[in-house]
N, C-alpha and C positions, 0 to 999 in steps of 0.2 A: 515591443520586443527589443531585447538588447543585441547590439552588434558585438561580434567577437572577432578577434584578429584573424582567425582562420575560418574557412568556409565550412560551416556545419549544416548547411541547408538540408542535406539528406537525412538528418536526424528528425526533421519534421517540426511542426508547430501545431498548436491546437488551443482550445479554450482553456482558460485558467480554471482551476478547481479549488473551491467552489466558484461557479461563474460569477464574474464581476464585470461591471460596466464602467467605461471611462466617462466621467461626468462632463468633460469638455467637448468631446466629439460624439457622444452618445453611441459609441460602438462597444462591442464586447472586447474585453481584455484578452489578449493572447499570450501564451508562453511558448518558448521555443527551445530547441536543442536539448541539453541535458535536463533542464527543468521540466520540459514536456514529458520526458521519460519518467521522471520522478512522480509527476502528477498522474501519469498513465498507470503507474504501479499502484498508487493510492486508489484510483478509481477501480482498478481490477480487484484489489483486495476488499474494497467496500461494496462490491456488487455481488449479489447472490445469483447463481445460475437460474435463468428463467426470467430475470428482470428485464433484460433487453429483448424487445419484440423481434427484431430481425436477426439477433444472435443469441438464441436461447441458451447456448452452452457457455457463453461468456461469463466470467466471474470466478469467484473463489467461495467454496462452500463452508467457510469458517463461521458464518453467522449461525448456522444450525447447531453449533456447539456451544452457544452462548450460555446455556443453562446447565451444561455438564459440570460435574465435579472435576476440578483440575487435578489430573493424575499424569504420570509419565505417558500413559497410553494416549490420553487426549492431547497432550503436548506434541506427541509424535504425529497424531492425525492432523493437527493444525499445521505442523511443519510440512507434511506431505501434501496437504491441500494447497498450500502456498506455492510449493515447488512445482506442482503439476500445472497450476493456473499460469504461473510465469512462463514455464516452458512452452505451453500451448499458445499463449496470447500476447507475449511480448517478444517479437522476433528481433528487436534491435539490440538485445543484450545477451550476454552469456552469464548465466546464473552461476555464482561461485559457491555461495553458502547461505543457508537459511537456518537461523537458530531462534528458538523461542525461549524466553527467560522471564522469570518474575521480575517486575519492575523493582527499582530500589525501594519504593514505598511498601512493597508487599513481600519482601524477603523474610520478614518475621511471620511465624505462623499466625500470630494475633492480628497481623495487618493484611492477611490474605483476603479479608472481607472487602478491601478496597477494590478488588476485582479487575486488576489490570495485568496483562502480559505484554511484553515488548517483543515484537517480531523483527529481528535484525536480518536485513537482506543485503548481501554483498554481491556486486555484479561488475562486469566489464562491458562497456559499450563496444559493440563489435567493430564498427567502422573506424573508431578513433583509438581503440585500445585504452580507453580511459577507465580507470577503476573508480567506483563510487559505492555508496551504501545509503540505505535509509533505515529508519526505525519506525515501524508502524505500530501504534498503540492499539491493542485489542482489549476491549473492555468486556469481560464475560459476566459482569453484573451491572446491568444498566441502572443509572440513577443512584449509584451507591453513595453519592455525597449529598443526597437529598435529606434534609432534616425536617421533621414535622414538629 
């Protein structure tokens, strides 16, 4: 864990995502503070409701839209699902904006077969009033770069 000049202990710390082990001391690698929030958001968006045994409501239901045709309606549904998941399950931040856009590679109609949307999330950490953002890549066509 990195030390910061100001005390951010209240932001928490947790396992790195994906889990990694330190080869020197054989312990799990931890992340802390702002990085822990970013990784928690990634875990939240990557989890389907029902996957967690003790928290069946935890997660974001965007994976069920993976085979949908990308329309404005589906983009709005993805945006709403992300907003609801963050509002319910990440109390350390104030959500400012969620936008769903075609990635730069898929802006052309002929390139939409690449199957990637970028979910842009802007937020403020409540305790420090620090603004941050993440871009979560959502692939609605799995294995699109596989060539046979």
